[in-house]
Biotite code that builds the C-alpha atoms (Angstrom):
import biotite.structure as struc

atoms = struc.array([
    struc.Atom([0.000, 0.000, 0.000], chain_id="A", res_id=1, res_name="MET", atom_name="CA", element="C"),
    struc.Atom([2.876, 2.355, 0.754], chain_id="A", res_id=2, res_name="THR", atom_name="CA", element="C"),
    struc.Atom([4.275, 1.868, -2.763], chain_id="A", res_id=3, res_name="GLY", atom_name="CA", element="C"),
    struc.Atom([0.965, 2.900, -4.363], chain_id="A", res_id=4, res_name="LYS", atom_name="CA", element="C"),
    struc.Atom([0.778, 5.934, -2.099], chain_id="A", res_id=5, res_name="LEU", atom_name="CA", element="C"),
    struc.Atom([4.330, 6.953, -3.031], chain_id="A", res_id=6, res_name="THR", atom_name="CA", element="C"),
    struc.Atom([3.594, 6.570, -6.751], chain_id="A", res_id=7, res_name="VAL", atom_name="CA", element="C"),
    struc.Atom([0.375, 8.587, -6.353], chain_id="A", res_id=8, res_name="ALA", atom_name="CA", element="C"),
    struc.Atom([2.222, 11.318, -4.440], chain_id="A", res_id=9, res_name="ALA", atom_name="CA", element="C"),
    struc.Atom([4.973, 11.539, -7.056], chain_id="A", res_id=10, res_name="ILE", atom_name="CA", element="C"),
    struc.Atom([2.400, 11.527, -9.859], chain_id="A", res_id=11, res_name="GLY", atom_name="CA", element="C"),
    struc.Atom([0.432, 14.301, -8.138], chain_id="A", res_id=12, res_name="GLY", atom_name="CA", element="C"),
    struc.Atom([3.601, 16.311, -7.611], chain_id="A", res_id=13, res_name="PHE", atom_name="CA", element="C"),
    struc.Atom([4.576, 16.005, -11.285], chain_id="A", res_id=14, res_name="ILE", atom_name="CA", element="C"),
    struc.Atom([1.033, 16.844, -12.400], chain_id="A", res_id=15, res_name="LEU", atom_name="CA", element="C"),
    struc.Atom([1.104, 19.908, -10.121], chain_id="A", res_id=16, res_name="GLY", atom_name="CA", element="C"),
    struc.Atom([4.387, 21.094, -11.612], chain_id="A", res_id=17, res_name="ILE", atom_name="CA", element="C"),
    struc.Atom([3.038, 20.642, -15.138], chain_id="A", res_id=18, res_name="LEU", atom_name="CA", element="C"),
    struc.Atom([-0.151, 22.550, -14.298], chain_id="A", res_id=19, res_name="ALA", atom_name="CA", element="C"),
    struc.Atom([1.820, 25.379, -12.665], chain_id="A", res_id=20, res_name="MET", atom_name="CA", element="C"),
    struc.Atom([4.162, 25.559, -15.666], chain_id="A", res_id=21, res_name="SER", atom_name="CA", element="C"),
    struc.Atom([1.221, 25.786, -18.049], chain_id="A", res_id=22, res_name="LEU", atom_name="CA", element="C"),
    struc.Atom([-0.346, 28.608, -16.035], chain_id="A", res_id=23, res_name="VAL", atom_name="CA", element="C"),
    struc.Atom([2.993, 30.435, -15.800], chain_id="A", res_id=24, res_name="THR", atom_name="CA", element="C"),
    struc.Atom([3.802, 30.196, -19.508], chain_id="A", res_id=25, res_name="PHE", atom_name="CA", element="C"),
    struc.Atom([0.318, 31.163, -20.675], chain_id="A", res_id=26, res_name="THR", atom_name="CA", element="C"),
    struc.Atom([-0.065, 33.982, -18.154], chain_id="A", res_id=27, res_name="GLY", atom_name="CA", element="C"),
    struc.Atom([3.486, 35.366, -18.120], chain_id="A", res_id=28, res_name="ALA", atom_name="CA", element="C"),
    struc.Atom([3.089, 37.737, -21.083], chain_id="A", res_id=29, res_name="PRO", atom_name="CA", element="C"),
    struc.Atom([0.082, 39.391, -19.464], chain_id="A", res_id=30, res_name="GLU", atom_name="CA", element="C"),
    struc.Atom([1.989, 39.756, -16.204], chain_id="A", res_id=31, res_name="LEU", atom_name="CA", element="C"),
    struc.Atom([5.161, 41.159, -17.777], chain_id="A", res_id=32, res_name="MET", atom_name="CA", element="C"),
    struc.Atom([3.591, 43.763, -20.061], chain_id="A", res_id=33, res_name="VAL", atom_name="CA", element="C"),
    struc.Atom([0.891, 46.342, -19.346], chain_id="A", res_id=34, res_name="VAL", atom_name="CA", element="C"),
    struc.Atom([-1.247, 47.577, -22.228], chain_id="A", res_id=35, res_name="GLU", atom_name="CA", element="C"),
    struc.Atom([-3.899, 50.275, -22.345], chain_id="A", res_id=36, res_name="ASP", atom_name="CA", element="C"),
    struc.Atom([-5.785, 51.921, -25.146], chain_id="A", res_id=37, res_name="GLU", atom_name="CA", element="C"),
    struc.Atom([-5.026, 55.578, -25.748], chain_id="A", res_id=38, res_name="SER", atom_name="CA", element="C"),
    struc.Atom([-7.744, 58.191, -25.842], chain_id="A", res_id=39, res_name="ALA", atom_name="CA", element="C"),
    struc.Atom([-5.892, 59.886, -28.731], chain_id="A", res_id=40, res_name="HIS", atom_name="CA", element="C"),
    struc.Atom([-4.505, 59.195, -32.187], chain_id="A", res_id=41, res_name="GLY", atom_name="CA", element="C"),
    struc.Atom([-0.998, 57.872, -32.797], chain_id="A", res_id=42, res_name="PHE", atom_name="CA", element="C"),
    struc.Atom([0.863, 61.174, -33.177], chain_id="A", res_id=43, res_name="ASP", atom_name="CA", element="C"),
    struc.Atom([-1.229, 62.877, -30.488], chain_id="A", res_id=44, res_name="GLU", atom_name="CA", element="C"),
    struc.Atom([-0.497, 60.059, -28.038], chain_id="A", res_id=45, res_name="THR", atom_name="CA", element="C"),
    struc.Atom([3.250, 60.389, -28.569], chain_id="A", res_id=46, res_name="ILE", atom_name="CA", element="C"),
    struc.Atom([3.120, 64.179, -28.225], chain_id="A", res_id=47, res_name="GLU", atom_name="CA", element="C"),
    struc.Atom([0.976, 63.946, -25.092], chain_id="A", res_id=48, res_name="ALA", atom_name="CA", element="C"),
    struc.Atom([3.356, 61.447, -23.459], chain_id="A", res_id=49, res_name="ILE", atom_name="CA", element="C"),
    struc.Atom([6.376, 63.606, -24.296], chain_id="A", res_id=50, res_name="GLU", atom_name="CA", element="C"),
    struc.Atom([4.718, 66.754, -22.915], chain_id="A", res_id=51, res_name="THR", atom_name="CA", element="C"),
    struc.Atom([3.422, 65.046, -19.784], chain_id="A", res_id=52, res_name="SER", atom_name="CA", element="C"),
    struc.Atom([6.822, 63.438, -19.117], chain_id="A", res_id=53, res_name="ALA", atom_name="CA", element="C"),
    struc.Atom([8.700, 66.713, -19.494], chain_id="A", res_id=54, res_name="GLU", atom_name="CA", element="C"),
    struc.Atom([6.143, 68.485, -17.271], chain_id="A", res_id=55, res_name="ASP", atom_name="CA", element="C"),
    struc.Atom([6.812, 65.815, -14.626], chain_id="A", res_id=56, res_name="ALA", atom_name="CA", element="C"),
    struc.Atom([10.585, 66.398, -14.738], chain_id="A", res_id=57, res_name="GLY", atom_name="CA", element="C"),
    struc.Atom([11.473, 63.509, -17.024], chain_id="A", res_id=58, res_name="TRP", atom_name="CA", element="C"),
    struc.Atom([13.625, 63.815, -20.112], chain_id="A", res_id=59, res_name="GLU", atom_name="CA", element="C"),
    struc.Atom([12.697, 62.282, -23.462], chain_id="A", res_id=60, res_name="VAL", atom_name="CA", element="C"),
    struc.Atom([16.066, 61.441, -25.027], chain_id="A", res_id=61, res_name="PRO", atom_name="CA", element="C"),
    struc.Atom([14.631, 59.620, -28.008], chain_id="A", res_id=62, res_name="ASN", atom_name="CA", element="C"),
    struc.Atom([11.486, 58.621, -29.874], chain_id="A", res_id=63, res_name="VAL", atom_name="CA", element="C"),
    struc.Atom([12.076, 55.779, -32.310], chain_id="A", res_id=64, res_name="GLN", atom_name="CA", element="C"),
    struc.Atom([9.579, 55.330, -35.124], chain_id="A", res_id=65, res_name="MET", atom_name="CA", element="C"),
    struc.Atom([9.996, 51.584, -35.550], chain_id="A", res_id=66, res_name="LEU", atom_name="CA", element="C"),
    struc.Atom([7.758, 51.351, -38.594], chain_id="A", res_id=67, res_name="HIS", atom_name="CA", element="C"),
    struc.Atom([9.813, 53.766, -40.717], chain_id="A", res_id=68, res_name="GLU", atom_name="CA", element="C"),
    struc.Atom([12.874, 51.587, -41.453], chain_id="A", res_id=69, res_name="PRO", atom_name="CA", element="C"),
    struc.Atom([10.629, 48.552, -41.868], chain_id="A", res_id=70, res_name="VAL", atom_name="CA", element="C"),
    struc.Atom([8.419, 50.355, -44.400], chain_id="A", res_id=71, res_name="ARG", atom_name="CA", element="C"),
    struc.Atom([11.551, 51.632, -46.162], chain_id="A", res_id=72, res_name="ALA", atom_name="CA", element="C"),
    struc.Atom([12.422, 47.990, -46.863], chain_id="A", res_id=73, res_name="GLU", atom_name="CA", element="C"),
    struc.Atom([9.034, 47.471, -48.520], chain_id="A", res_id=74, res_name="GLY", atom_name="CA", element="C"),
    struc.Atom([7.059, 45.882, -45.689], chain_id="A", res_id=75, res_name="TYR", atom_name="CA", element="C"),
    struc.Atom([3.527, 47.009, -44.880], chain_id="A", res_id=76, res_name="GLU", atom_name="CA", element="C"),
    struc.Atom([3.223, 47.459, -41.118], chain_id="A", res_id=77, res_name="VAL", atom_name="CA", element="C"),
    struc.Atom([1.132, 49.653, -38.873], chain_id="A", res_id=78, res_name="ASP", atom_name="CA", element="C"),
    struc.Atom([2.852, 52.518, -37.100], chain_id="A", res_id=79, res_name="ARG", atom_name="CA", element="C"),
    struc.Atom([4.811, 51.716, -33.946], chain_id="A", res_id=80, res_name="ALA", atom_name="CA", element="C"),
    struc.Atom([7.046, 53.907, -31.811], chain_id="A", res_id=81, res_name="ALA", atom_name="CA", element="C"),
    struc.Atom([9.158, 53.552, -28.695], chain_id="A", res_id=82, res_name="VAL", atom_name="CA", element="C"),
    struc.Atom([9.467, 56.568, -26.428], chain_id="A", res_id=83, res_name="ILE", atom_name="CA", element="C"),
    struc.Atom([12.478, 56.595, -24.115], chain_id="A", res_id=84, res_name="GLU", atom_name="CA", element="C"),
    struc.Atom([12.028, 58.337, -20.768], chain_id="A", res_id=85, res_name="LEU", atom_name="CA", element="C"),
    struc.Atom([14.806, 59.208, -18.345], chain_id="A", res_id=86, res_name="CYS", atom_name="CA", element="C"),
    struc.Atom([14.548, 60.767, -14.916], chain_id="A", res_id=87, res_name="GLN", atom_name="CA", element="C"),
    struc.Atom([18.128, 61.771, -14.025], chain_id="A", res_id=88, res_name="PRO", atom_name="CA", element="C"),
    struc.Atom([17.577, 61.432, -10.250], chain_id="A", res_id=89, res_name="HIS", atom_name="CA", element="C"),
    struc.Atom([16.377, 57.829, -10.617], chain_id="A", res_id=90, res_name="HIS", atom_name="CA", element="C"),
    struc.Atom([19.113, 57.009, -13.140], chain_id="A", res_id=91, res_name="ALA", atom_name="CA", element="C"),
    struc.Atom([21.772, 58.401, -10.790], chain_id="A", res_id=92, res_name="ALA", atom_name="CA", element="C"),
    struc.Atom([20.579, 56.175, -7.940], chain_id="A", res_id=93, res_name="GLU", atom_name="CA", element="C"),
    struc.Atom([20.832, 53.057, -10.105], chain_id="A", res_id=94, res_name="ILE", atom_name="CA", element="C"),
    struc.Atom([24.173, 53.996, -11.668], chain_id="A", res_id=95, res_name="LEU", atom_name="CA", element="C"),
    struc.Atom([25.738, 54.838, -8.296], chain_id="A", res_id=96, res_name="ALA", atom_name="CA", element="C"),
    struc.Atom([25.062, 51.389, -6.840], chain_id="A", res_id=97, res_name="ASP", atom_name="CA", element="C"),
    struc.Atom([27.205, 48.486, -8.122], chain_id="A", res_id=98, res_name="ASP", atom_name="CA", element="C"),
    struc.Atom([24.503, 45.928, -7.323], chain_id="A", res_id=99, res_name="ARG", atom_name="CA", element="C"),
    struc.Atom([21.710, 47.998, -8.871], chain_id="A", res_id=100, res_name="ALA", atom_name="CA", element="C"),
    struc.Atom([23.566, 48.519, -12.141], chain_id="A", res_id=101, res_name="ARG", atom_name="CA", element="C"),
    struc.Atom([22.399, 45.081, -13.222], chain_id="A", res_id=102, res_name="VAL", atom_name="CA", element="C"),
    struc.Atom([19.231, 46.777, -14.545], chain_id="A", res_id=103, res_name="VAL", atom_name="CA", element="C"),
    struc.Atom([21.148, 49.270, -16.690], chain_id="A", res_id=104, res_name="THR", atom_name="CA", element="C"),
    struc.Atom([20.062, 47.313, -19.768], chain_id="A", res_id=105, res_name="SER", atom_name="CA", element="C"),
    struc.Atom([16.479, 48.351, -18.972], chain_id="A", res_id=106, res_name="MET", atom_name="CA", element="C"),
    struc.Atom([17.381, 52.041, -18.904], chain_id="A", res_id=107, res_name="MET", atom_name="CA", element="C"),
    struc.Atom([15.954, 54.368, -19.936], chain_id="A", res_id=108, res_name="PRO", atom_name="CA", element="C"),
    struc.Atom([12.312, 53.497, -19.331], chain_id="A", res_id=109, res_name="CYS", atom_name="CA", element="C"),
    struc.Atom([10.531, 52.675, -22.560], chain_id="A", res_id=110, res_name="ARG", atom_name="CA", element="C"),
    struc.Atom([6.932, 53.095, -23.591], chain_id="A", res_id=111, res_name="ILE", atom_name="CA", element="C"),
    struc.Atom([5.623, 51.700, -26.855], chain_id="A", res_id=112, res_name="ALA", atom_name="CA", element="C"),
    struc.Atom([2.805, 53.273, -28.817], chain_id="A", res_id=113, res_name="VAL", atom_name="CA", element="C"),
    struc.Atom([1.392, 51.276, -31.683], chain_id="A", res_id=114, res_name="TYR", atom_name="CA", element="C"),
    struc.Atom([-1.579, 51.021, -34.001], chain_id="A", res_id=115, res_name="GLU", atom_name="CA", element="C"),
    struc.Atom([-3.571, 47.845, -34.303], chain_id="A", res_id=116, res_name="THR", atom_name="CA", element="C"),
    struc.Atom([-5.166, 46.501, -37.461], chain_id="A", res_id=117, res_name="SER", atom_name="CA", element="C"),
    struc.Atom([-8.539, 47.686, -36.147], chain_id="A", res_id=118, res_name="ASP", atom_name="CA", element="C"),
    struc.Atom([-7.246, 51.277, -35.754], chain_id="A", res_id=119, res_name="ASP", atom_name="CA", element="C"),
    struc.Atom([-6.838, 51.327, -31.988], chain_id="A", res_id=120, res_name="ARG", atom_name="CA", element="C"),
    struc.Atom([-3.818, 53.049, -30.441], chain_id="A", res_id=121, res_name="ILE", atom_name="CA", element="C"),
    struc.Atom([-2.196, 50.996, -27.700], chain_id="A", res_id=122, res_name="ILE", atom_name="CA", element="C"),
    struc.Atom([0.256, 52.203, -25.051], chain_id="A", res_id=123, res_name="VAL", atom_name="CA", element="C"),
    struc.Atom([2.451, 49.358, -23.854], chain_id="A", res_id=124, res_name="SER", atom_name="CA", element="C"),
    struc.Atom([5.175, 49.125, -21.225], chain_id="A", res_id=125, res_name="ARG", atom_name="CA", element="C"),
    struc.Atom([6.910, 46.569, -19.056], chain_id="A", res_id=126, res_name="MET", atom_name="CA", element="C"),
    struc.Atom([5.319, 45.835, -15.707], chain_id="A", res_id=127, res_name="ASN", atom_name="CA", element="C"),
    struc.Atom([8.212, 47.438, -13.853], chain_id="A", res_id=128, res_name="THR", atom_name="CA", element="C"),
    struc.Atom([6.385, 47.340, -10.533], chain_id="A", res_id=129, res_name="ALA", atom_name="CA", element="C"),
    struc.Atom([6.351, 43.547, -10.660], chain_id="A", res_id=130, res_name="MET", atom_name="CA", element="C"),
    struc.Atom([9.913, 43.345, -11.977], chain_id="A", res_id=131, res_name="ILE", atom_name="CA", element="C"),
    struc.Atom([11.169, 45.688, -9.241], chain_id="A", res_id=132, res_name="ALA", atom_name="CA", element="C"),
    struc.Atom([9.983, 43.319, -6.521], chain_id="A", res_id=133, res_name="GLU", atom_name="CA", element="C"),
    struc.Atom([12.221, 40.565, -7.882], chain_id="A", res_id=134, res_name="MET", atom_name="CA", element="C"),
    struc.Atom([15.394, 42.625, -7.419], chain_id="A", res_id=135, res_name="PHE", atom_name="CA", element="C"),
    struc.Atom([14.905, 44.176, -3.989], chain_id="A", res_id=136, res_name="GLY", atom_name="CA", element="C"),
    struc.Atom([17.164, 46.892, -2.544], chain_id="A", res_id=137, res_name="GLY", atom_name="CA", element="C"),
    struc.Atom([17.916, 50.043, -4.508], chain_id="A", res_id=138, res_name="THR", atom_name="CA", element="C"),
    struc.Atom([16.423, 48.627, -7.701], chain_id="A", res_id=139, res_name="VAL", atom_name="CA", element="C"),
    struc.Atom([13.094, 47.897, -6.033], chain_id="A", res_id=140, res_name="ALA", atom_name="CA", element="C"),
    struc.Atom([12.939, 51.330, -4.427], chain_id="A", res_id=141, res_name="GLU", atom_name="CA", element="C"),
    struc.Atom([13.923, 53.284, -7.532], chain_id="A", res_id=142, res_name="VAL", atom_name="CA", element="C"),
    struc.Atom([11.818, 51.241, -9.944], chain_id="A", res_id=143, res_name="MET", atom_name="CA", element="C"),
    struc.Atom([8.777, 51.502, -7.676], chain_id="A", res_id=144, res_name="ALA", atom_name="CA", element="C"),
    struc.Atom([9.087, 55.293, -7.619], chain_id="A", res_id=145, res_name="ASP", atom_name="CA", element="C"),
    struc.Atom([9.771, 55.453, -11.361], chain_id="A", res_id=146, res_name="ALA", atom_name="CA", element="C"),
    struc.Atom([6.795, 53.207, -12.123], chain_id="A", res_id=147, res_name="THR", atom_name="CA", element="C"),
    struc.Atom([4.470, 55.407, -10.091], chain_id="A", res_id=148, res_name="GLU", atom_name="CA", element="C"),
    struc.Atom([5.724, 58.515, -11.860], chain_id="A", res_id=149, res_name="GLU", atom_name="CA", element="C"),
    struc.Atom([5.490, 56.988, -15.346], chain_id="A", res_id=150, res_name="VAL", atom_name="CA", element="C"),
    struc.Atom([1.951, 55.794, -14.662], chain_id="A", res_id=151, res_name="GLU", atom_name="CA", element="C"),
    struc.Atom([1.134, 59.391, -13.630], chain_id="A", res_id=152, res_name="GLY", atom_name="CA", element="C"),
    struc.Atom([2.590, 60.610, -16.926], chain_id="A", res_id=153, res_name="VAL", atom_name="CA", element="C"),
    struc.Atom([0.448, 58.110, -18.828], chain_id="A", res_id=154, res_name="LEU", atom_name="CA", element="C"),
    struc.Atom([-2.731, 58.885, -16.898], chain_id="A", res_id=155, res_name="ALA", atom_name="CA", element="C"),
    struc.Atom([-3.167, 62.082, -18.884], chain_id="A", res_id=156, res_name="THR", atom_name="CA", element="C"),
    struc.Atom([-3.059, 60.107, -22.142], chain_id="A", res_id=157, res_name="VAL", atom_name="CA", element="C"),
    struc.Atom([-5.138, 57.122, -21.098], chain_id="A", res_id=158, res_name="LEU", atom_name="CA", element="C"),
    struc.Atom([-8.069, 58.878, -19.463], chain_id="A", res_id=159, res_name="GLN", atom_name="CA", element="C"),
    struc.Atom([-11.023, 60.680, -21.052], chain_id="A", res_id=160, res_name="GLU", atom_name="CA", element="C"),
])
């Protein structure tokens, strides 16, 4: 009887791992990326984000129009842009801490704006609040503050 119980326990454990893996892999994209529909058109959304960010003390070092080089090669794609946002105070805190510098590859903060085939404008960004919790320390503190500020910047674009 003990052998059957052991086999059942191992089988249940393996089945549990498989079920958890399935949930993780199917749900991970929704957890890692936040998407909202903009209340504005494509160009207006980008302009509104830039203005709101600058008003909040953030710099906008670059806006990349991802569709332009793709279209130049003859591909038909909807418009897509990545807006880079940098808050020097937050950047300085990360760059001054050897352990925190591990997230330098995620700097500056990026927000994507893209059109869908049904003419909606989507604002997309990484779920930095969730990611911050995984790192702890300076990274968690700085990313939590930065996330709150970026969400404030986006609130002006996403509401109406």
